[in-house]
Every structure is written in C-alpha cells, then in structure tokens.
Backbone bond lengths (Angstrom), bond angles and torsions (degrees), N, CA, C in turn:
res aa  C-N    CA-C-N  psi(-1)  N-CA   C-N-CA  omega(-1)  CA-C   N-CA-C  phi
1 M - - - 1.477 - - 1.516 109.12 -
2 T 1.320 116.15 145.45 1.448 120.12 -178.78 1.515 109.80 -135.39
3 F 1.334 115.20 154.55 1.458 121.58 177.86 1.516 108.08 -88.86
4 A 1.326 116.37 102.45 1.467 119.73 -174.21 1.526 110.21 -139.45
5 I 1.327 116.22 48.49 1.469 120.26 -177.26 1.525 110.94 -65.75
6 L 1.322 116.67 -46.67 1.460 120.64 -173.67 1.525 111.87 -67.70
7 I 1.343 117.22 -49.51 1.465 118.88 -177.14 1.525 111.48 -69.49
8 E 1.347 117.76 -29.37 1.457 119.29 176.03 1.521 110.82 -69.30
9 S 1.338 116.85 -36.84 1.467 119.90 177.40 1.522 111.36 -67.46
10 L 1.338 117.10 -23.62 1.462 121.50 178.25 1.529 112.12 -86.11
11 G 1.340 117.10 -2.72 1.461 120.08 172.48 1.504 116.18 97.69
12 I 1.344 119.28 21.59 1.459 120.04 177.79 1.522 109.92 -65.45
13 T 1.321 116.42 145.24 1.459 121.41 179.23 1.521 110.34 -63.12
14 P 1.338 119.38 134.56 1.474 120.92 179.46 1.526 111.58 -55.35
15 N 1.313 116.10 137.15 1.459 121.66 -178.20 1.522 111.27 -72.75
16 A 1.340 115.95 138.51 1.462 121.46 177.63 1.520 111.06 -134.14
17 S 1.333 117.55 27.19 1.465 121.06 179.85 1.523 109.66 -134.46
18 L 1.330 115.38 157.03 1.463 120.12 -179.41 1.522 110.97 -71.27
19 H 1.323 117.64 -40.62 1.463 119.34 -178.36 1.523 112.08 -77.29
20 G 1.332 117.31 -12.60 1.456 120.68 -177.60 1.515 113.83 -66.16
21 Y 1.343 117.58 -23.99 1.461 119.91 -178.60 1.528 110.95 -65.10
22 A 1.320 116.93 -40.12 1.462 120.04 178.35 1.524 110.59 -66.66
23 I 1.327 116.89 -39.65 1.464 120.54 179.12 1.525 110.63 -66.64
24 D 1.333 116.79 -42.88 1.463 120.30 179.59 1.521 111.49 -64.65
25 S 1.325 117.02 -38.12 1.466 119.94 178.41 1.523 110.56 -63.93
26 M 1.330 116.12 -40.17 1.460 120.40 177.84 1.523 110.59 -64.59
27 L 1.315 117.17 -44.57 1.463 120.77 178.91 1.518 111.14 -63.42
28 E 1.326 116.27 -37.58 1.468 119.60 179.26 1.526 111.18 -63.36
29 M 1.335 116.29 -45.32 1.467 119.84 177.98 1.519 111.73 -60.98
30 L 1.332 116.82 -43.08 1.456 120.68 -179.74 1.526 111.83 -63.47
31 H 1.324 117.02 -39.87 1.458 119.80 -179.47 1.532 111.55 -69.37
32 W 1.331 117.25 -38.74 1.467 119.04 175.86 1.524 110.23 -65.58
33 F 1.318 115.96 -39.08 1.474 120.38 178.11 1.525 110.67 -62.37
34 M 1.350 116.10 -45.09 1.458 119.22 178.33 1.522 111.56 -64.98
35 L 1.338 117.13 -35.53 1.467 120.31 178.50 1.522 110.84 -65.39
36 V 1.341 116.97 -42.54 1.459 120.57 178.12 1.530 110.47 -63.29
37 L 1.337 116.81 -43.56 1.465 120.08 177.79 1.527 111.59 -62.62
38 F 1.311 116.52 -41.89 1.463 120.34 -179.69 1.528 110.91 -62.75
39 L 1.333 116.84 -47.47 1.461 120.09 -179.84 1.528 110.91 -67.28
40 G 1.338 116.50 -39.26 1.461 119.56 -179.02 1.522 112.66 -65.76
41 W 1.330 116.10 -52.47 1.463 119.28 -179.27 1.521 111.68 -69.31
42 G 1.337 117.81 -33.20 1.460 120.13 176.47 1.515 112.02 -65.45
43 S 1.344 115.44 -41.18 1.471 119.35 177.55 1.520 111.08 -66.37
44 F 1.329 116.76 -40.51 1.463 120.30 178.74 1.528 111.02 -63.93
45 Y 1.329 116.11 -40.05 1.467 119.94 179.33 1.532 110.60 -64.37
46 A 1.357 116.22 -43.64 1.465 119.44 178.68 1.527 110.81 -63.78
47 Y 1.349 116.25 -38.53 1.464 119.78 179.28 1.521 111.27 -64.25
48 T 1.331 117.43 -42.93 1.468 119.60 -179.09 1.526 111.16 -66.00
49 L 1.339 117.30 -35.82 1.463 119.53 176.88 1.534 111.07 -62.41
50 W 1.339 114.98 -38.81 1.476 118.82 -179.96 1.524 111.38 -77.61
51 R 1.335 116.32 -42.78 1.468 120.74 -173.54 1.529 112.19 -69.74
52 F 1.308 117.75 -37.78 1.457 120.61 -174.33 1.531 112.55 -109.83
53 Q 1.320 116.02 29.54 1.454 118.87 175.17 1.527 110.15 -67.93
54 Q 1.312 116.00 161.82 1.466 121.42 -172.80 1.529 112.13 -60.72
55 K 1.322 118.60 -34.17 1.466 120.71 -179.21 1.512 111.60 -64.06
56 K 1.354 116.59 -38.05 1.454 119.99 -178.32 1.524 112.56 -85.96
57 S 1.308 116.69 -23.58 1.466 120.34 -178.82 1.524 109.03 -135.15
58 P 1.326 117.13 74.49 1.468 119.28 -179.13 1.521 113.14 -66.29
59 K 1.332 116.48 -23.48 1.457 120.65 178.63 1.520 109.40 -115.43
60 A 1.309 116.88 131.57 1.460 121.41 -177.64 1.523 111.17 -64.49
61 N 1.342 115.06 143.85 1.467 121.73 176.05 1.530 106.96 -96.90
62 Y 1.321 115.57 111.07 1.465 120.48 -175.54 1.530 113.14 -84.72
63 V 1.332 116.46 -5.87 1.468 121.14 178.95 1.515 110.39 -87.43
64 G 1.314 117.51 -43.31 1.454 120.82 -178.70 1.507 112.21 82.39
65 T 1.324 116.30 -175.47 1.458 120.31 -178.31 1.524 111.12 -73.54
66 T 1.307 114.24 145.74 1.471 120.35 177.45 1.526 111.76 -108.92
67 S 1.334 116.34 0.88 1.462 120.37 -179.46 1.526 110.29 -78.02
68 H 1.325 115.12 145.59 1.474 121.06 177.11 1.530 111.60 -96.65
69 L 1.344 117.08 7.60 1.465 120.30 -178.30 1.527 112.55 -60.55
70 P 1.360 119.76 -45.84 1.477 118.26 178.81 1.523 113.36 -57.95
71 T 1.340 116.25 -39.75 1.469 119.48 178.82 1.520 111.10 -63.86
72 K 1.342 115.66 -40.68 1.467 119.58 179.39 1.526 111.22 -66.96
73 L 1.343 116.51 -39.12 1.462 119.60 177.85 1.530 111.63 -63.94
74 E 1.323 115.86 -43.30 1.463 119.60 178.25 1.523 111.12 -64.55
75 G 1.331 116.22 -37.47 1.463 119.63 176.56 1.516 111.49 -65.11
76 G 1.348 116.95 -38.84 1.464 120.79 178.02 1.519 111.80 -64.81
77 V 1.333 116.33 -41.23 1.466 120.22 177.55 1.530 110.27 -63.39
78 L 1.318 117.23 -41.19 1.468 121.30 178.87 1.529 110.91 -62.63
79 V 1.330 116.45 -44.47 1.465 119.89 179.30 1.527 110.84 -62.30
80 L 1.338 116.59 -43.41 1.457 120.00 179.69 1.525 111.49 -63.32
81 E 1.325 117.30 -39.06 1.462 120.16 178.36 1.526 111.76 -65.66
82 V 1.329 116.46 -38.53 1.465 120.09 177.66 1.530 110.36 -65.64
83 V 1.338 116.63 -40.66 1.469 120.43 178.34 1.524 110.42 -63.09
84 L 1.327 117.29 -45.12 1.463 120.31 178.68 1.521 111.27 -60.75
85 L 1.325 116.08 -39.67 1.464 120.39 -178.39 1.517 112.33 -70.73
86 M 1.336 116.74 -49.48 1.463 121.10 -172.55 1.532 113.11 -84.08
87 A 1.329 117.84 -33.27 1.467 120.33 -175.65 1.520 113.21 -92.03
88 F 1.331 117.47 -20.68 1.457 119.64 -176.72 1.530 112.10 -121.89
89 A 1.340 116.82 -59.49 1.466 120.16 -173.70 1.528 112.50 -64.14
90 A 1.327 117.21 -48.15 1.468 120.38 -177.30 1.528 112.35 -62.89
91 P 1.348 120.42 -46.41 1.472 119.29 178.19 1.526 113.13 -62.31
92 I 1.352 116.96 -39.61 1.466 119.62 178.77 1.519 110.03 -63.48
93 W 1.335 116.51 -43.81 1.463 120.61 179.18 1.523 111.04 -64.30
94 A 1.343 117.04 -43.25 1.467 120.57 -179.19 1.519 110.96 -62.66
95 A 1.340 116.66 -39.39 1.462 119.90 179.18 1.521 111.08 -65.28
96 R 1.338 117.86 -29.86 1.454 121.14 -178.30 1.525 112.08 -78.69
97 V 1.333 118.52 -29.25 1.470 120.33 -174.02 1.529 113.23 -107.15
98 D 1.323 118.22 -14.80 1.463 120.24 -176.90 1.526 113.52 -111.96
99 Q 1.311 117.27 -22.18 1.460 120.69 -175.21 1.528 109.40 -116.15
100 F 1.322 115.47 112.31 1.457 120.26 -179.98 1.524 109.59 -116.96
101 P 1.326 117.10 146.81 1.466 119.96 -177.57 1.521 112.50 -65.24
102 T 1.304 115.96 150.19 1.460 122.41 177.47 1.524 108.76 -133.13
103 G 1.321 115.77 164.02 1.458 120.03 177.13 1.511 112.19 119.44
104 P 1.327 116.45 170.69 1.470 120.67 -176.20 1.528 113.61 -70.78
105 D 1.332 118.22 -19.15 1.462 120.67 -177.64 1.531 113.33 -86.08
106 V 1.328 117.11 -1.23 1.457 120.31 -176.56 1.528 110.20 -76.31
107 T 1.319 116.21 129.46 1.461 122.05 173.87 1.525 108.69 -91.13
108 H 1.322 116.41 120.61 1.463 121.24 -177.25 1.523 108.69 -112.40
109 L 1.310 116.87 127.20 1.458 120.91 179.87 1.516 110.44 -146.37
110 R 1.307 114.98 166.17 1.461 122.48 176.95 1.525 109.07 -114.66
111 A 1.326 114.94 140.67 1.465 121.65 173.19 1.519 107.09 -118.13
112 V 1.318 116.44 110.79 1.467 122.27 -174.80 1.531 109.01 -112.52
113 G 1.319 115.63 114.01 1.456 120.04 -177.96 1.519 112.42 -87.00
114 Q 1.312 115.10 147.15 1.457 121.89 172.97 1.531 107.05 -155.97
115 Q 1.310 116.64 163.68 1.464 119.55 175.12 1.528 108.70 -73.99
116 F 1.265 121.14 120.58 1.450 132.48 -0.14 1.530 107.66 -125.84
117 L 1.301 116.83 57.53 1.456 120.61 -176.84 1.525 110.29 -156.26
118 W 1.337 115.22 172.04 1.461 122.07 176.13 1.522 109.18 -118.74
119 N 1.336 116.24 134.42 1.458 122.66 174.47 1.518 109.27 -104.41
120 F 1.323 116.70 138.12 1.463 121.56 179.18 1.527 109.63 -123.26
121 Q 1.318 114.54 135.90 1.462 121.62 179.51 1.523 109.07 -127.33
122 Y 1.328 116.71 124.26 1.457 122.54 179.96 1.527 109.60 -108.30
123 T 1.322 115.60 141.15 1.461 118.47 172.03 1.528 109.16 -73.10
124 G 1.318 115.62 150.62 1.460 119.97 176.04 1.523 110.93 -86.07
125 P 1.312 117.99 -161.10 1.477 121.89 179.00 1.527 113.47 -58.43
126 D 1.350 117.30 -24.77 1.463 118.88 -179.29 1.530 112.24 -75.02
127 G 1.336 117.41 -13.19 1.462 120.90 177.38 1.511 114.14 73.53
128 E 1.338 118.92 14.96 1.461 122.61 -178.61 1.523 110.60 -121.79
129 F 1.333 115.03 142.17 1.453 120.19 175.15 1.525 109.52 -80.12
130 G 1.335 115.39 139.79 1.452 119.95 176.56 1.519 111.65 -75.08
131 H 1.317 116.53 160.01 1.462 122.54 -178.61 1.516 110.25 -68.38
132 R 1.334 115.08 142.02 1.460 121.59 176.49 1.519 109.47 -118.59
133 D 1.328 115.07 143.95 1.459 120.60 -179.36 1.520 107.99 -137.73
134 I 1.315 116.31 127.24 1.462 120.35 -178.70 1.529 111.96 -60.61
135 K 1.324 116.81 -25.99 1.459 119.92 179.74 1.528 112.12 -70.72
136 L 1.334 116.71 -16.85 1.464 120.78 -178.15 1.524 112.73 -95.69
137 V 1.332 117.14 0.95 1.467 120.72 -178.59 1.524 110.12 -69.09
138 T 1.335 116.05 125.13 1.462 123.11 176.00 1.526 107.59 -138.79
139 T 1.326 116.41 178.23 1.467 119.44 178.01 1.529 111.63 -65.78
140 S 1.321 117.01 -26.59 1.464 120.54 178.55 1.524 112.35 -96.45
141 N 1.319 117.44 -7.78 1.466 122.21 178.22 1.532 107.92 -135.13
142 Q 1.327 115.12 72.67 1.462 120.78 -172.92 1.529 112.64 -63.19
143 L 1.318 118.47 -27.04 1.462 121.96 -178.32 1.521 112.52 -90.52
144 G 1.325 118.22 -8.73 1.457 120.16 -177.26 1.511 112.06 66.79
145 L 1.320 117.04 37.48 1.462 121.95 -177.59 1.521 110.55 -72.71
146 D 1.328 115.47 130.24 1.462 121.64 -179.47 1.525 108.71 -87.81
147 R 1.310 116.40 100.73 1.456 120.53 -177.60 1.525 112.79 -71.72
148 N 1.318 117.97 -10.05 1.466 120.10 174.80 1.517 111.81 -79.59
149 D 1.311 116.48 -13.48 1.454 120.69 177.14 1.531 108.88 -76.81
150 P 1.338 119.01 126.38 1.467 120.54 -179.45 1.528 113.03 -56.13
151 A 1.324 117.56 -33.27 1.461 120.11 -179.27 1.518 112.19 -70.90
152 A 1.336 116.92 -20.00 1.461 120.80 -179.01 1.519 113.05 -91.28
153 A 1.329 116.69 -8.01 1.465 120.08 -174.67 1.524 112.00 -62.25
154 D 1.341 117.37 -33.29 1.463 119.80 -177.34 1.527 112.81 -107.36
155 D 1.328 117.54 8.67 1.468 119.96 178.74 1.528 110.72 -72.51
156 L 1.315 114.89 145.33 1.458 121.33 176.92 1.522 109.58 -112.66
157 T 1.315 117.26 142.44 1.461 121.69 179.03 1.523 109.24 -128.23
158 A 1.329 115.32 153.64 1.463 121.58 178.17 1.517 108.40 -151.36
159 I 1.319 115.81 157.01 1.458 122.47 178.82 1.525 109.01 -118.89
160 N 1.344 114.93 124.01 1.464 122.45 176.53 1.518 114.40 61.87
161 E 1.315 118.10 16.54 1.461 121.91 175.28 1.511 109.33 -138.29
162 M 1.335 115.22 129.57 1.453 120.20 177.34 1.523 108.69 -124.47
163 H 1.317 116.32 127.03 1.455 121.67 -179.06 1.529 109.20 -113.70
164 L 1.328 115.35 127.34 1.458 121.34 179.39 1.520 110.26 -128.46
165 P 1.333 118.19 138.21 1.468 120.30 177.76 1.529 110.91 -72.51
166 V 1.319 115.51 150.42 1.464 121.04 179.60 1.528 109.96 -80.93
167 N 1.339 115.08 139.96 1.476 122.99 176.50 1.522 112.77 62.10
168 K 1.323 116.65 28.77 1.458 121.26 173.76 1.520 108.56 -132.95
169 P 1.342 117.37 138.64 1.474 120.03 -177.61 1.513 111.79 -70.59
170 C 1.315 115.17 155.64 1.461 120.02 177.24 1.523 109.34 -145.30
171 I 1.317 115.26 156.27 1.461 123.07 174.52 1.517 107.32 -125.06
172 I 1.331 115.85 125.21 1.456 121.79 -179.46 1.525 108.23 -112.51
173 D 1.315 116.84 114.78 1.466 121.36 175.24 1.527 108.69 -85.68
174 V 1.322 115.98 111.79 1.467 121.54 -176.07 1.524 109.21 -93.95
175 M 1.326 116.89 130.04 1.462 121.55 179.33 1.527 109.40 -151.99
176 S 1.321 116.42 174.55 1.458 121.23 -176.77 1.519 110.83 -136.36
177 K 1.335 115.19 149.24 1.463 121.06 176.79 1.523 112.61 -93.70
178 D 1.353 117.19 -21.51 1.459 118.18 -173.26 1.526 112.68 -136.09
179 V 1.339 117.99 -73.28 1.458 121.33 -176.20 1.529 109.42 -120.96
180 I 1.324 116.30 -177.11 1.460 120.26 178.80 1.526 109.53 -73.33
181 H 1.323 116.08 129.91 1.458 122.48 177.29 1.527 109.31 -122.97
182 D 1.321 115.79 157.68 1.465 121.74 178.81 1.520 108.50 -104.99
183 F 1.334 115.77 108.30 1.462 121.05 176.04 1.521 107.40 -90.10
184 C 1.317 117.51 111.73 1.464 120.96 -173.62 1.526 110.28 -140.29
185 I 1.335 116.27 126.63 1.463 122.67 173.08 1.528 106.25 -123.34
186 P 1.329 118.86 93.26 1.471 120.99 -172.88 1.521 114.25 -55.83
187 N 1.333 117.88 -44.67 1.468 118.08 -176.86 1.525 112.94 -74.03
188 M 1.333 117.31 -10.14 1.459 120.68 174.27 1.521 111.50 -99.81
189 R 1.347 116.33 -1.56 1.462 122.56 -178.90 1.532 110.62 56.05
190 V 1.331 115.11 43.20 1.465 121.97 178.91 1.521 108.36 -123.17
191 A 1.322 116.88 129.02 1.460 122.04 175.21 1.527 108.17 -149.34
192 Q 1.319 116.26 127.74 1.455 120.74 -176.91 1.521 109.52 -154.85
193 D 1.325 116.53 135.61 1.460 120.61 174.37 1.523 110.04 -74.84
194 A 1.320 115.78 133.20 1.464 121.42 173.07 1.522 107.41 -91.35
195 I 1.324 116.11 116.25 1.458 121.95 -173.54 1.533 109.57 -111.71
196 P 1.319 118.50 129.21 1.470 120.50 179.04 1.530 111.60 -56.60
197 G 1.314 115.95 132.72 1.457 121.16 178.91 1.508 114.85 86.34
198 A 1.325 118.58 -4.22 1.467 121.91 -178.37 1.526 109.54 -120.93
199 V 1.330 114.81 144.01 1.465 122.23 174.38 1.531 106.86 -114.36
200 I 1.330 116.87 111.74 1.459 121.85 -173.93 1.528 108.83 -115.21
201 P 1.325 118.13 112.55 1.470 120.18 -178.80 1.527 112.08 -79.64
202 C 1.317 115.26 145.02 1.465 122.59 174.58 1.527 107.69 -129.09
203 G 1.303 117.63 128.88 1.460 122.00 177.98 1.511 110.59 -100.00
204 S 1.335 116.28 143.87 1.455 120.50 -179.50 1.515 109.60 -160.78
205 S 1.333 115.61 160.31 1.462 122.05 175.12 1.520 107.88 -143.97
206 R 1.303 116.66 129.07 1.451 120.25 -178.88 1.516 110.34 -85.07
207 S 1.325 117.03 137.19 1.457 121.88 178.57 1.518 112.00 -100.32
208 K 1.332 116.87 -18.37 1.462 121.48 -179.76 1.518 108.19 -164.01
209 P 1.350 117.13 159.71 1.459 118.88 176.72 1.517 110.70 -60.64
210 A 1.327 115.51 137.08 1.458 120.76 179.89 1.520 109.64 -96.63
211 P 1.336 117.76 157.19 1.462 120.27 175.90 1.520 110.77 -57.12
212 T 1.309 116.79 142.20 1.461 120.45 -175.77 1.515 111.10 -140.17
213 K 1.301 116.01 148.58 1.458 121.50 174.16 1.521 110.57 -96.63
214 S 1.302 116.41 -1.55 1.452 120.77 -174.90 1.524 110.95 -75.77
215 S 1.321 115.97 148.85 1.454 121.07 175.76 1.522 111.04 -95.43
216 A 1.342 116.76 5.53 1.449 121.16 -179.82 1.519 109.82 -65.38
217 P 1.353 118.85 147.86 1.461 120.91 -177.47 1.513 114.08 -70.08
218 S 1.348 118.05 -17.90 1.457 120.11 -178.15 1.526 111.35 -67.21
219 S 1.329 116.93 129.90 1.465 121.14 -179.80 1.505 111.47 -77.72
220 A 1.329 117.07 -6.98 1.458 120.54 -178.08 1.518 111.54 -106.40
221 A 1.304 116.68 24.36 1.461 120.34 -177.66 1.517 110.73 -84.32
222 T 1.296 115.76 136.22 1.459 121.94 174.03 1.516 108.22 -123.15
223 T 1.308 116.94 126.02 1.461 121.07 -178.53 1.515 109.36 -97.36
224 I 1.323 116.18 129.75 1.462 121.66 174.15 1.518 108.04 -94.90
225 P 1.334 117.77 115.34 1.461 119.02 -177.41 1.513 111.81 -66.86
C-alpha cells in the first residue's frame, strides 16, 4: 500500500505492479513539494504586489532588501531537491535498470515494436528464445521465427496482447523492427523506448490483474494498444 492521495486525485492510472508502490510514493512526494512551492511563491508574489504598490512606495528604493532570508530559502529548496534526487529517485531508477529478477519462476518475453503493432515472443519450458531471421518475416510470421530451430519449437507468439502471471517476476526485452517506438504500460509503471538495433530489458512484477481490453479468458491479460 502506498500514500498516493494527490496523484490519484489527478487521475494517475491505478498501480498493478509490485515496484509501482515505490514509484508512486516518489511521485506523491514530488507533487506535494511542487504544491508547497507553488503556494509559497504564489503567496510571496501576491504579497510583493500589495506591499510595493505605488501608493505605498511612491519613490523607488534603490537599496533593496538587506535580508538573507530569500537566499537561505533558495538554498533550502536546492538541498531538498538534491536529497529527493540522490536519496529517492536515483536508487529507484538504479533498482529498475540494474537489478533484474532471476529464478525458475521468471517469465521472460520479448516485445518487438513495428508500425503499427507490437509483437510478443515467450520462451517455452526450455527457457530459451528461438532463432529469428529477417528472411523468414511474413504476414503470418511477423518476428521471422525459425521453427526449424529446436529452441523455437515451444515458443509462443502474440500480436498486440501481452499476458503476465500475477505475483511472479518477469523480464521484458524491448526492441524494434523499424523505428523508435514507445513501450508503455501505465498501470505497470513501465515505460521504455524501443530502439532499432538495441535490446533493452525491463523488469516487472504484477501485484494484481490489470484492466484489459482483451476478450481472452485469462484474468491476467494486459493489452498493449
């Protein structure tokens, strides 16, 4: 469970991943921080408009303020921003890009973007991806999977539908067949650019079934639009 009153009131997609709680908590802190800054600086701006209006100050003050309070406030805001960045944002980001789940329960799949759809390839019981060849790409074999390869015999493929088990870790290798695509699952708190020629892994774990547009009977289906 996470404290996310503000971001939920702003319409963020309900979280359906285990790692999403840390991300939501970070977003909640940032939004409260921005709200405090907005109210603080807005109030200060309104005060200066009232305090230094022409009626109260018909002659300009060429000396200005001698207080060091504004400098101290700006320094405090800078320190708080550094703390948020280094103590919260950086560790969360590092955990997402450097630490990936391992073990027999991990679901490993590929998400391959192309205009205008997503292809998904799942490893079978052998845990290995089958060989792909661009020469084998057809309308019925969008990934160019070589079915003569023993490792490809048990691979599963799908178009525009991704199915993930609940409460089990997964690794999604994001890649592209043509141009840069945006692989994004808001309720899983996963977003990654698919770049041609690069294989970029994303780790995730589902905590509950996410909303789906799929008509498939599986309650753990997630549809990628």
